[in-house]
Structure formats: C-alpha cells, structure tokens
TORDOZA-308402 format. One record per residue (C-alpha): residue in one letter; x, y, z. Coordinates in steps of 0.001 Angstrom, whole numbers, plus 500000, padded with zeros to 6 digits. Layout:
<recs>
AXYZ
...
</recs>
This chain:
<recs>
M063067255806866748
K063747255416863055
H065624252308862020
K068087254139859824
I070857255498862027
F072855257770859766
K072594258647856132
I074644260453853562
C074170264205853281
F075505265224849871
I073808268002847949
V074033268617844198
P077709269399843481
L078756273022843674
L081657274581841849
F084730274611844054
S086161277725842500
C087098279657845625
L087226278376849178
S086842281873850605
H083255282228849365
A080558281314851882
A078698278879849610
D076320276352851097
I078265273358852326
K077583269985850732
H079356267673853150
G078413266288856547
L076038263531857621
R072412263251858716
D071387261382861827
S068174259359862297
D066228262539863096
G067508264323860016
R069817266674861911
H072823267969859992
M075959266633861680
I079596267691861331
P081691264711862506
R084815265688864425
G087051263705866736
F090167261602867101
V091839258403866015
V091761256199869111
N094507253581869277
T093975250161870859
N097738249581871074
D100957251516870782
A104570250347870599
A104612249769874368
G101477247604874514
P097687247777874870
V095916251117875309
D092563251343877080
F090891254655877887
N088505255319880764
E085413257450881391
E087475260534882195
D089381260240878920
Y086128260175876976
I084815263250878755
R088126264916877891
M087472264040874225
V083999265586874461
R085407268753876030
M087790268944873068
G084865268866870650
A084694265185869722
N081432263643868637
V083102260743866781
Q085982258407867588
V087741256341864917
V088987253211866665
R092081251827864970
L091769248048864649
E094759245724864319
L094381242971861707
G096751240713863635
R094239240493866503
L091199239784864327
S092486237525861537
T094339234299860761
F096981235803858475
G100296234028859074
S100475232935862702
S097769235409863782
E094686234230865649
F091410235903866470
Q091570237237870038
P088107237312871703
E089456239481874516
Y090387242123871929
L086789242240870753
E085670242767874356
R088004245751874609
L086416247185871469
K082936246751872916
R084051248658875996
A085428251508873852
V082122251786871992
R080157251766875257
L082312254457876868
G082018256571873734
R078234256160873643
E077884257089877315
A079899260259876692
G077932261158873549
I080509259965871001
K079751257790867959
T082260255189866729
V083818254342863378
F086126251317863087
K089220251497860877
L091050248275859972
T094842248531859783
V097157245654858859
Y099335246033861956
G100305242794863663
A099353240516860757
G102737239032859884
G101483236926856990
F099577239745855314
S100570240844851786
W099113243727849750
P099588241883846416
D097857238824847891
L094921240983848974
Y094549242760845620
F094919239581843530
N093198237313846079
K096129234927846331
N096021232336849106
N092359233264849639
A093552236527851212
Q090321238424850546
Q088200235865852398
T090664235934855311
Y090417239728855363
I086610239608855182
A086536237047858002
A088413239523860195
W085824242218859453
R082978239778860168
H083913239719863846
I083222243473863892
W080169243450861615
H078485240746863679
A079362242212867091
F078054245698866261
K075313245021863695
D072555246255866026
N074622248874867835
N073362252362866986
A076505253931868442
V078606252524865565
L078370254717862473
G080372252594860085
Y083592251071858866
D086769252418857258
L087357249309855167
V091028249440854073
N093476251780855777
E096134253348853538
P096325250585850891
R099836250298849466
K101240249879845951
Q104753248897846998
E106674247308844096
L103681246265842004
P104085247101838286
Q100550248444837867
S100059252189837827
Y098157253820840670
D095171254279838343
E095224250629837233
L095624249313840749
T092759251489841951
S090266250798839160
D091035247114838518
Y091717245873842038
L091031248302844901
I087546249397843833
P086365245818843158
L087718244918846596
Y085719247747848172
E082572246600846408
K083145243024847546
L083685244124851155
I080515246234851123
D078483243375849644
E079705241131852446
A078921243737855118
I075430244766853971
P073632241621855265
Y074815242499858781
S073845246174858712
D072461247935855676
N072433251257857535
K076141251603858344
L078481253917856466
F081404252634854405
L084495254833854420
I086909254473851523
Q090447255733850993
T092873255910848087
I096267254270847688
F099121255538849842
M101846256442847362
N105404255199847636
K108062257330849282
G109119260161847012
E105825260155845110
A103010262591845879
I100374264907844416
N100746268471845664
K103070267089848334
N100299264844849670
Q101138261143849476
Y097749259794848369
A096770258731844851
E093649259942843054
I090414258046842643
K088946258360839148
Q086152255812839163
K082866255643841018
I082129252898843530
N078686251549842699
R077460250976846216
K075363252972848686
N076347254682851949
I079821255625850719
V081857258265852548
F085110259535851038
A087696259491853845
P091034260743852484
H093981261643854700
I095885264910854600
Y099214265379856355
Q100279268673854867
E102952270938856309
Y103227273184853245
I100567275845853619
D100297276660849897
Y099369273064849079
I096506272648851564
E093856274313849419
P094826272539846144
T094758269185847930
M091323269825849413
A090049271068846032
R091210267796844527
F089436265819847246
D086281267822846590
K086412266876842906
E086815263204843805
S083900263392846224
E081708264722843402
L082687261727841279
L081845259353844121
K078658261260845050
A079917260942848613
P080587263514851333
I084110264009852631
L085133262998856126
I088856263614856537
G089873260263858046
E093191261516859419
W094879264893859477
G097562266836861285
F101233266768860347
P103259264804862937
T105088266644865680
L108818266733866270
L109458266343869983
T111742269377869796
T108672271485868973
D107445271144872559
K110420273288873629
S110524275798870777
V108151278751870445
K109393279326866899
E108513275782865849
Q105147275969867612
L104256279145865711
H105025277296862487
Y102631274486863459
I099951276976864497
D100185278665861107
F099522275647858893
Y097177273934861358
I094959277040861422
R094938277249857635
T093957273579857410
A091176274079859953
E089871277132858099
I089556275207854863
F087832272305856626
D085293274751858061
Q084767276555854760
M083995273239853092
G081967271952856021
V083867268652856112
G084206266463859164
S087736265710860343
I089464263144862551
K092780264086864178
A095488261521864875
W096067260536867697
F094264260799871048
L097324259435872801
G100151260280875163
N103835260096874332
R105134256916875944
S106401255835872503
Y107641257699869432
Q109176257082866013
N111862258584863797
F109858259145860609
L110761262839860197
P114244264056859207
G114423266271862298
G114455263363864778
K111985261860867234
S108396262525866237
T104818261550866995
W101176262124866071
A100130262134869735
I098278265252870907
F099489264859874510
S103129265241875515
D103280263304878802
K105022259920878734
Q102004257701879223
A099388256279876897
Q096509258105878585
G097801261625878131
T096615264748879921
V099298267341879050
E098005268897875839
R100162270169873042
K098086273339873109
Y099634274744869952
I097761271854868303
T094779271133870561
D093470274706870733
I093082274545866957
I091483271101866963
A089081272112869748
R087642275161867994
P083921276037868142
Y081658274459865518
P078102273176864953
Q077958269524866005
Y074275268736865364
I071808271189863849
A068031270704863629
G067752271869860062
D070429272622857473
I073871274089858049
K074290276601855259
N077887277491856196
F080046278206859221
M083474279524860148
F085474280003863307
H087660283096862950
F090766282460865017
A091935286073865062
T088704287375866615
R087584284144868312
T084207284461866611
L082027281642865309
D079705282600862446
L077025280051861641
N074214280288859085
I071452277701859282
K067955277009858071
T066071275892861156
D063722272922861447
N062532272393865009
S060810269138864059
K064280267542863898
G064903267936867644
I067669269635869609
S070812271280868242
K074298271252869766
I077073273771869161
F080506273112870609
V081814276360872106
A084988275382874009
A084537278269876442
D087211276968878798
R089940277516876207
H088567280098873733
Y086377282310875960
P087940282644879418
D086607286238879286
G083069284982878766
F081075284849875552
S077886286137873966
V075461284329871669
L073476286274869080
I070664284334867394
G069444286465864524
D067449289459865788
D065595287317868301
L067945286612871197
I071175287814872736
L072523285671875575
T075712286046877586
K077868283713879642
S080046285365882264
P083067283479883637
M081921284669887094
A078438283147886851
T076811279836886036
G074459279445883114
L073368281938880482
R071931285383881056
V069386287023878744
Y070605290341877405
Q067841290831874881
S064846288831873664
K061993289503871301
A058416289061872400
N057141285482872164
T060647283987872256
D061594281478874946
P065209282010876101
S064949278943878349
N065250276847875172
I068945277791875043
I071036275908877624
W074733275998878479
D076216272545879229
E079367273336881196
D080555269723881454
R080492269174877695
Q081222272773876705
Q078152272755874469
L075419275220873683
V072215273137873580
V069261274543871647
L065987272810872499
A064140274863869863
W065136277779867635
P063215281068868159
T062112281026864509
D061314277878862531
K061867277075858852
E063882280245858409
V067494281116857648
V069134282398860826
N072595283724861602
V074116282553864879
T077210284291866246
V079320283301869225
Q081758286034870175
P084101286740873085
G083147288936876014
I079899290133877536
Y077783291779874849
K077202295517874854
R075364297406872162
P077831299441870101
D076038302716870958
L076199302000874705
A079809300883874505
A080731304186872829
K079027306210875568
N080772304268878314
</recs>
C-alpha cells in the first residue's frame, strides 16, 4: 500500500465559457491507487439543539445507499478548546473515533470541519489579530484531531475554518482575506503538516454580513493564492435563485484556478421550510433549483457535501417563511429515516465514485434517468465503483452499456446482472452488482488504456430494431 492516501487531482485550467459543453473535468481527487474519485456525501452533526447525536451502523449503510463515499463531521470548538470556560472533552474525541470507524467499515472516508459552536469565549477579531493568544488556542484544539487521526487512512483531511466572519471589522473583505485569513490558513497548515503530510486542507472564504452577497451567494471572493500544498477549495453554495447558480459556480471555478486547487463543495442545498413537506407546489420549486444545481456540479465534475444527514427533532427560524431546517429527514428524531424525497432523490443520483483511470466527463440526465460517463480506462489502478441508486431511480430495472464490448441488464425480478451482449474475449464476470451498496463494481474494464463510454439507462435493454418489430 502506498503511503500517500489521497492527492490533489487538478489538471491544467480549462476555459469555463459554457457549462453545457462536455469538456474534460478538472476537479476531483486521486486515491492511493491513482483512481479518480468524485467525493459526495453529507455533513454529519455531532450535536443538535437537543443534545448529542451519534449514528449507528444502519445509519452509515443508509448513507452509502444514498451515494455517500465521504462524510464531513462537524466539530464543535467548545468541546475541543479552552476558549472562555470551555474545556477539552476526551469523551467527545472518543465519539469522533467511533464515527470515523463506522464510516470506514461502511466504505466512507471522513473529513473534519471545525465550527466555533459552543466556544463562548471565542472572538473572530481575536482569531484574525491573534489577541489573547487566540490562534494558539485554536491550533491546540485542532491538535487533538491531528494527533488522534495522524495515521488513520480513513481520514482524508481537515476543513480548517468554517464560515469565517467579518462582523463589524472595518477592513474590507479583500483586506481581511489577504492580510489575515490567508496567513492564518498557512499557519494552521504549517502546524498540521508534522502530524500528517498526506492529508488534505480544505479552505473557505469569508461569510458575508447579512444583506451583502455576490450573485445572491453570501460568500466573499478569494483573490490570493495560498502557498501551501494539498489545498482543496471548499466553498459553500446555498442558492435558491436558479439563474444565479451557474454564475456562482463559474466564479468558484475561477478562484480554484487561482488556488490551483480542485473544488469540493463543502456545503450545499438551500434550507427547507417545514411547510414544504406538505405542499406539492413548494416541493416542485425545490426540485427545480436542486436539479439545476446538481446538473452543474456534474458538468464540472465537482464533489459535493449536502447539509445535513439529520432528522428534524430541532429547527430554526432563519427563513422569512417560518420554521426551517437543513435536515434531509423529516421525522422528529436525530437519527432520521423519513426522507424528504424531493431533496434526497436528487442528492442520491447515479455517478462515478471511483474510476480506475480518468473520468473525462459525466452527467445524470434526470428527465430520462440516464447516466452518461466517459472515461479513459487504466486497469492497473484497481477496481471501479459507480453508484447507481437502482432502488430509487430504476425500479423498472436498468441496463449497462460499456462501449461496444458489453451490454448487461438488471431486472427487478432477478438477482445479479444478466449478459445481453458481449464481445469475444471479454469477461462479463468482471462486472458485479452490489445490491447492499447500490453500486456497480468493475473489477476490470473490457478494454484498457482506451476512452470508453459507459451508459446506465432505465429498463431492460432491447436493440432498437428488435423493439420496433415487437
């Protein structure tokens, strides 16, 4: 096994002139075997307003069956630091170790994100200007994580500062970013590297004050490179206005070129009004802009993390329309099981999770329920995994077309795949259907070192000429 766990996958910048063109994607990660990975998953809370949240094995399998290969565990600074009256809580660290273990056993990698929740003595100005030794206190909180997981291959990396705030500071967003936030990032990375020089470092931009936004997205721009390795640009997008999704993502793409870092959308998905659960009209509105967001993510090939993998035992009033939440489950418990399907069916769309070779481009077409995937194969990199989500997208069965070499079908009335067509010297047994994880597992591609089109489409395949005769 190679020592390096994950590395940046960022190709020479391409012009981002039109998202509808099927250009080669430049985002994503590479694992230790060199497979191209598209990270997708959920923000996993350790606490909500009602108290601690701990998920079990079944919850993690549910994540996997919704397409997750990454969890972003939301850390609370008040449980890891000595800001104000806070104290480090060893039992909290044990809960985090359990979350990483359960994720690993289910096939999910972990990223940790540090929020400032629970740290009563924390101050953003103190952190930026290092008053009261605030930066060392913040670093000390991270050290608990860096030390505990330094040799843990299931931990991809660290989202270092969640939604940094400007508040009432007189500096402009540009000044605060270039003169204070970026030096803080570089200092944090320098402190983390001795623990693990193979982890990824996720960075965000400043969360703008209420009433301020760029294209109706409340996150400032980054205009200066961070001179450190293993950087991943992890902006958030909570965009309800469909016409502003593409301009926002185009802006993020430009910033990622500056950083020479791939994009992993650290959080996305406009919060849900509780009234939406009882209104078809409102649900259709959510479906519309969620689908458009998902389409653009796929066209760019970016990974994306949806907030939150959580039930609805607590809520807030942060939207004008009343009670609202980011939770993807509607039942009134932390460990939810009742999906908001107008959201989850879009999150849990088919996509390439790990590809032995290079993902050229891919797209799931919601209207036809068809996944188109273009890859350049490299069987020396190991197995490939494609999330299909047959239980929700293909109740009528599905067919897999791998170039001109293989056509396989999966009937809802039968277990496993059936061979419809195969070229001589191909081995259809290299293609396996994993029902539990809803994954198509490719042990080896029929052709190696070649560009291949893979299509997953609904129904049991029939040749067009035969279908016409019947």
